[in-house]
C-alpha positions, 0 to 999 in steps of 0.5 A, spaced: 103 628 840 097 632 843 092 635 840 087 640 843 081 644 840 080 652 841 074 653 837 072 653 830 078 650 826 083 652 831 087 647 834 094 646 837 099 640 836 105 639 840 110 634 841 116 634 845 122 636 842 118 638 835 115 645 833 108 646 836 103 648 830 097 652 831 092 651 825 087 657 823 087 662 829 081 666 829 079 673 831 074 672 837 071 679 835 069 675 828 067 668 831 065 668 838 070 664 843 075 667 848 081 671 845 086 667 843 093 667 847 097 661 844 104 660 843 107 656 837 113 655 832 108 654 826 101 657 824 098 654 818 092 659 815 087 655 810 084 661 807 083 669 808 078 670 813 078 673 820 076 666 823 082 663 820 088 667 819 088 672 825 096 671 826 096 676 832 092 671 836 099 667 836 105 669 840 112 667 839 117 667 834 112 664 829 113 661 822 107 662 818 104 658 812 099 661 808 098 657 802 101 651 798 108 648 798 112 643 802 115 646 809 120 643 814 120 647 821 123 644 827 122 637 825 115 638 823 114 636 815 108 640 812 105 639 806 100 645 803 095 643 798 090 647 795 083 645 794 078 650 793 078 655 787 083 651 782 078 650 777 076 657 775 080 664 774 076 668 778 081 672 783 076 673 788 074 666 788 075 663 795 081 659 796 083 654 801 089 650 803 089 643 807 095 641 810 098 635 812 102 635 818 107 630 819 109 629 826 114 623 827 110 619 822 104 621 825 100 624 819 095 629 821 090 632 816 087 639 817 082 640 811 081 648 813 075 650 809 074 645 804 068 645 800 068 639 796 069 632 796 076 631 794 077 626 788 080 619 789 087 621 786 087 627 790 086 622 796 091 617 794 096 623 793 096 625 800 098 618 802 096 615 809 092 620 813 092 618 821 088 623 824 083 628 820 081 634 822 074 635 818 069 641 818 062 639 819 058 644 820 057 647 813 058 655 812 064 656 808 066 648 809 063 641 808 056 640 811 055 633 815 053 629 809 059 631 805 064 631 811 062 623 812 063 622 805 070 625 805 071 621 812 070 614 808 074 616 802 080 618 807 079 612 811 083 615 817 084 612 824 082 618 828 076 623 826 076 630 830 070 634 828 071 642 827 067 648 825 061 646 828 056 650 832 057 651 839 054 655 845 060 660 844 060 660 837 057 667 834 057 664 827 051 660 824 053 653 823 050 646 824 051 642 830 055 636 832 049 631 832 048 632 824 055 629 823 055 624 828 048 621 825 051 621 818 056 617 821 051 612 825 053 615 832 050 618 837 053 622 843 060 622 844 063 624 851 068 630 849 075 629 852 080 635 853 085 633 848 087 627 844 094 624 845 097 618 841 104 616 842 105 612 835 102 610 829 101 603 832 097 606 838 092 608 833 085 604 832 085 600 826 078 602 825 076 609 824 074 612 830 071 619 831 074 623 837 070 629 840 074 634 843 072 639 849 073 646 847 079 649 851 081 656 854 087 659 853 
């Protein structure tokens, strides 16, 4: 399995003979970065916002997933869990769906724009999380301190930060360094993609991986 990052909360996840997933495609006019020209079989949308639900940015015979539920497409199993807005009846309150994406037993959790630390029960209901794609820059999502708290609860093998300030971003967010400091880390050299062949190939202790921004 290979994960690449295209800015903001948008990733492409691929695996031979399985469906390709793109998460939270953005309208570049709203968030900066370059215009998306990605292809996918599945697109997950965490919430309604130009930076996260621009389906026109993804080409192909796309199966859109825009809310909670259980889905199976092209050998990939996806569970959507609502995280924001479930305690109030205000219809205008922002909603968020996080997605647990199962690629041959490797579980990738995309937290979307989660804005609170989940409960222990909610974490246990997810089961094992091998890779966590975590918003760290504040704004509509977690800030650095809350993101670090979520990581300690999830105990994933791999943490990949998202939704933070970059030179290309047009949205005001906190920089990566804040989160790294919360995690007790210094600068981490970014890499173009993260590849893993099996659960057994993952590190036992939680490791933070920083992905370099990719073009299309």
